[in-house]
C-alpha positions as CSV (number, residue, x, y, z in Angstrom):
1,M,-1.7,-11.6,-19.8
2,Q,1.4,-13.7,-21.2
3,R,3.3,-13.8,-17.9
4,S,2.9,-15.1,-15.0
5,N,1.8,-12.7,-12.1
6,K,4.9,-14.5,-10.1
7,E,6.8,-13.1,-13.3
8,L,5.7,-9.7,-13.1
9,L,6.3,-9.1,-9.3
10,E,9.8,-9.9,-9.8
11,Q,9.7,-7.3,-13.3
12,V,7.8,-5.1,-10.8
13,N,10.4,-5.6,-8.4
14,R,12.9,-4.1,-10.8
15,I,11.4,-1.2,-11.9
16,A,10.5,0.0,-8.5
17,R,13.9,-0.3,-7.3
18,G,14.9,1.6,-10.7
19,A,12.4,4.5,-9.5
20,G,13.8,4.4,-6.2
21,E,16.9,5.6,-7.7
22,L,15.6,8.5,-9.2
23,V,13.6,9.7,-6.1
24,M,16.9,9.5,-4.0
25,A,19.0,11.8,-6.3
26,V,16.1,14.1,-5.3
27,Y,16.1,13.1,-1.6
28,L,19.9,14.1,-1.6
29,S,19.5,17.4,-3.8
30,D,17.9,20.3,-2.5
31,F,15.0,20.2,-3.7
32,T,11.3,22.8,-3.6
33,T,8.2,21.5,-3.4
34,R,4.8,22.6,-5.1
35,H,1.3,22.3,-4.3
36,K,-1.2,20.8,-6.6
37,G,-4.9,21.4,-7.2
38,D,-5.9,19.5,-3.7
39,A,-3.6,21.5,-1.7
40,S,-1.3,18.2,-0.7
41,P,2.7,18.5,-2.0
42,V,4.7,17.7,-4.7
43,T,8.1,17.6,-5.8
44,E,10.4,16.5,-8.5
45,A,11.0,13.2,-7.3
46,D,7.3,12.6,-7.7
47,E,7.4,13.9,-11.1
48,R,10.8,12.0,-12.1
49,A,9.6,8.1,-10.5
50,E,6.3,8.4,-12.4
51,A,7.6,8.7,-15.7
52,F,10.1,6.4,-15.4
53,I,7.3,3.5,-14.2
54,L,5.0,4.7,-16.7
55,A,7.1,3.9,-19.7
56,A,8.4,0.3,-17.7
57,L,4.9,-0.5,-17.4
58,R,3.7,0.0,-21.1
59,T,7.0,-1.6,-22.4
60,L,6.2,-4.5,-20.4
61,T,2.2,-4.4,-20.2
62,P,1.4,-2.5,-23.5
63,D,-2.3,-3.8,-23.1
64,I,-3.0,-2.9,-19.5
65,P,-4.2,0.5,-18.4
66,I,-2.1,2.5,-15.6
67,V,-3.7,5.0,-13.4
68,A,-1.4,6.8,-11.6
69,E,-1.1,9.7,-8.9
70,E,0.5,12.9,-10.9
71,E,-1.3,11.5,-14.5
72,V,-4.8,11.7,-12.6
73,A,-3.6,15.2,-11.1
74,A,-2.9,16.4,-14.0
75,G,-6.5,15.3,-16.3
76,R,-5.1,12.3,-17.6
77,V,-7.3,9.3,-16.9
78,P,-7.0,5.9,-18.8
79,R,-10.2,3.9,-20.2
80,L,-10.2,1.1,-17.6
81,G,-11.0,-2.5,-17.2
82,S,-11.0,-5.3,-15.7
83,V,-7.1,-5.8,-15.5
84,F,-5.4,-1.8,-14.9
85,W,-2.2,-0.9,-13.1
86,L,-2.2,1.3,-9.9
87,V,1.1,3.8,-8.9
88,D,1.6,5.7,-6.6
89,P,5.6,7.0,-7.5
90,L,5.7,8.7,-4.2
91,D,3.8,8.0,-1.1
92,G,4.7,9.9,2.2
93,T,5.9,13.1,0.5
94,R,5.4,15.0,3.7
95,E,7.5,12.6,4.9
96,F,9.9,12.8,2.2
97,I,9.7,16.4,2.6
98,D,10.8,16.5,6.3
99,R,13.4,14.2,5.4
100,N,12.2,11.5,7.8
101,D,12.8,8.0,5.4
102,E,9.3,6.8,5.8
103,F,8.2,7.5,2.3
104,T,7.3,4.1,-0.7
105,I,7.0,3.3,-4.3
106,N,4.1,1.8,-5.0
107,V,3.2,-0.4,-8.1
108,A,0.3,-2.8,-7.6
109,L,-1.7,-4.8,-10.1
110,V,-5.5,-4.9,-9.9
111,E,-7.9,-7.9,-11.6
112,N,-12.1,-7.7,-10.8
113,G,-11.4,-5.0,-8.1
114,V,-9.1,-6.6,-6.4
115,P,-5.4,-6.2,-6.0
116,V,-3.7,-9.3,-6.9
117,L,0.0,-8.3,-7.2
118,G,1.8,-5.4,-5.1
119,V,5.7,-3.9,-4.6
120,V,5.8,-1.2,-2.0
121,Y,10.0,-0.3,-1.6
122,G,11.5,2.0,1.0
123,P,14.4,3.5,-1.1
124,A,15.8,5.4,2.1
125,L,15.3,2.8,4.4
126,G,16.0,-0.1,1.6
127,R,13.3,-2.5,2.3
128,L,11.0,-3.6,-0.3
129,Y,7.6,-5.3,0.5
130,A,6.2,-7.5,-2.3
131,G,3.0,-9.9,-2.3
132,I,1.2,-11.8,-4.9
133,A,-2.4,-13.4,-3.7
134,G,-2.3,-16.7,-3.8
135,G,0.9,-17.3,-3.3
136,D,3.5,-15.5,-0.4
137,A,4.3,-11.9,0.9
138,Y,8.0,-11.2,1.7
139,V,10.5,-8.5,2.6
140,E,14.1,-7.7,1.2
141,D,16.8,-5.8,2.6
142,E,20.3,-5.7,3.9
143,A,19.8,-8.8,5.2
144,G,18.3,-10.4,2.1
145,R,14.4,-11.6,1.0
146,R,12.3,-13.6,3.8
147,P,9.0,-14.3,3.9
148,I,6.5,-12.2,5.7
149,R,3.5,-13.6,7.9
150,C,0.6,-11.7,10.3
151,R,0.4,-12.8,13.4
152,A,-1.9,-13.4,16.0
153,V,-2.9,-10.8,18.3
154,P,-1.0,-11.3,21.0
155,D,-2.7,-11.8,24.3
156,D,-2.1,-8.3,26.1
157,G,-3.6,-6.8,23.3
158,L,-3.2,-5.4,19.6
159,T,-0.5,-3.5,18.8
160,V,-2.1,-0.6,16.8
161,I,0.1,1.1,13.8
162,A,-1.5,5.0,13.0
163,S,-0.5,7.6,10.3
164,R,2.5,9.8,11.5
165,S,1.0,13.0,8.6
166,H,-2.7,12.8,9.3
167,C,-3.8,10.7,12.6
168,D,-7.2,11.6,14.3
169,I,-6.2,10.5,17.6
170,D,-10.3,11.7,19.0
171,A,-11.4,9.8,16.3
172,L,-9.1,7.2,16.2
173,N,-9.4,5.8,20.0
174,T,-13.4,6.3,19.2
175,Y,-13.1,3.4,16.7
176,L,-10.7,1.7,19.4
177,G,-13.6,1.5,21.7
178,A,-13.2,-0.9,24.0
179,R,-10.5,-3.1,22.3
180,K,-7.7,-4.1,24.5
181,V,-4.6,-2.4,23.4
182,A,-1.1,-2.9,24.0
183,S,0.7,-0.3,22.3
184,I,0.4,2.8,19.6
185,R,2.8,3.1,17.1
186,S,3.0,5.4,14.4
187,A,4.3,5.2,10.9
188,G,4.1,7.0,7.4
189,S,3.1,6.1,4.4
190,S,2.0,2.3,2.8
191,L,4.8,1.3,5.6
192,K,1.5,1.0,8.1
193,L,0.1,-1.8,5.5
194,C,3.8,-3.7,5.4
195,V,3.9,-3.4,9.2
196,V,0.9,-5.5,9.8
197,A,1.8,-7.9,6.7
198,A,4.9,-8.3,8.7
199,G,3.5,-9.6,12.1
200,E,4.9,-6.2,14.0
201,A,1.4,-5.0,14.2
202,D,-2.3,-6.3,14.4
203,L,-4.3,-2.9,12.9
204,Y,-3.9,-0.2,11.0
205,P,-7.6,2.2,11.0
206,R,-7.6,4.7,8.1
207,L,-10.0,7.3,9.4
208,G,-9.6,10.0,6.5
209,R,-9.3,10.5,3.2
210,T,-6.8,8.4,0.8
211,M,-6.8,7.8,-3.0
212,E,-6.3,4.0,-4.0
213,W,-3.2,4.3,-5.6
214,D,-2.0,5.0,-1.9
215,I,-3.2,1.8,-0.3
216,A,-3.3,-1.3,-3.8
217,A,0.3,-2.2,-3.2
218,G,0.3,-2.5,0.6
219,H,-3.5,-4.5,0.7
220,A,-1.8,-7.1,-2.4
221,V,1.1,-7.2,0.1
222,L,-1.4,-8.0,3.3
223,S,-3.5,-10.0,1.6
224,A,-0.5,-11.9,0.6
225,A,0.5,-12.6,4.1
226,G,-2.9,-13.4,5.6
227,G,-4.7,-10.1,6.3
228,S,-7.5,-7.7,5.0
229,V,-7.9,-4.4,4.1
230,C,-12.1,-3.1,4.4
231,E,-14.5,-0.9,4.7
232,L,-15.7,-0.1,8.8
233,S,-18.7,-1.9,7.3
234,G,-16.9,-4.9,6.7
235,T,-17.4,-5.4,3.6
236,A,-13.3,-6.3,1.4
237,L,-12.3,-2.5,-0.4
238,R,-12.5,-2.7,-4.1
239,Y,-10.3,-0.9,-6.6
240,G,-11.9,0.7,-9.7
241,K,-14.2,3.6,-7.8
242,P,-15.6,6.7,-10.0
243,G,-12.9,9.1,-8.6
244,F,-10.2,6.7,-7.1
245,E,-11.5,8.0,-3.6
246,N,-11.7,5.1,-0.4
247,P,-13.8,5.5,2.1
248,H,-12.5,4.7,5.8
249,L,-10.7,2.0,5.9
250,V,-9.3,-0.7,8.2
251,A,-6.5,-3.2,7.5
252,T,-6.2,-6.1,9.8
253,G,-3.3,-8.8,10.1
254,R,-5.0,-12.9,11.4
255,T,-8.1,-13.1,13.5
256,P,-8.2,-15.0,16.7
257,E,-10.0,-17.6,14.7
258,G,-6.5,-18.4,12.8
259,S,-8.9,-17.1,9.7
260,V,-6.6,-16.2,6.6
261,G,-8.8,-12.9,5.5
262,G,-6.1,-11.8,2.8
263,R,-5.7,-14.7,0.8
264,E,-9.1,-16.1,0.9
265,A,-10.6,-13.0,0.2
266,A,-7.5,-12.7,-3.1
267,D,-8.7,-16.2,-3.8
268,T,-12.6,-15.8,-4.0
269,H,-13.0,-12.6,-4.2
270,S,-14.9,-12.4,-0.9
271,T,-16.6,-9.4,-0.2
272,S,-16.5,-9.2,3.6
273,C,-13.5,-9.2,6.2
274,R,-12.8,-10.2,10.0
275,S,-11.1,-7.4,12.3
276,P,-9.3,-8.9,15.2
277,A,-11.0,-9.1,18.7
278,C,-11.5,-6.3,21.4
């Protein structure tokens, strides 16, 4: 690749913000909702943002294939090599429809199954999260750009983040078991991964269906901030799977031992993770 990933990250930041302007134009209008073949909702915002991102990425990196949610839904799946983009032009469409502001634009670069660069932009919140493997994670908002880092689990227990639209509370309670939990919060879209990356929560179990474009950008941010995303077996989540569907997964911040699951995993392509203590 001719550009460094650091240079690419700045370009992707601008692309995500440009797509965000299109999304917000629809958000502030009297938009309509349709449903795809899998019954998931789609709006004009999804389609306009994806078209913008695809055109921009093809100009930026013409030799890197792009896997994008609406393209895949239409049956347009590129031949993949070891490097490809994953794009969700509007993650949290239900949040968008409900007008609760918790939707994001997700763009990630995957190398050898690992997300090495990611941007998660919440245009209604005015907040952008970004991260790069082997580098740092940061958030940009009205206060400017500042680094973020996963925290060690507090003595009073885990703060668990759960899906606002897809939470099975019985399954969540079963998973948590005897873990010491201080509180459970809910949020929409990839913001859940970013909340862990920012040290505002410790654990995000996703015990339901997700697609790779839902998770990859937030995974990259979380990894750069010192966290990890794993299958429930403890194997690091990989990308480029047939069908692009993820198994149940768990995103974690720092372990009690202080190990940095995300950055070390990104640097070494580790195939295992550790979760916070009970």
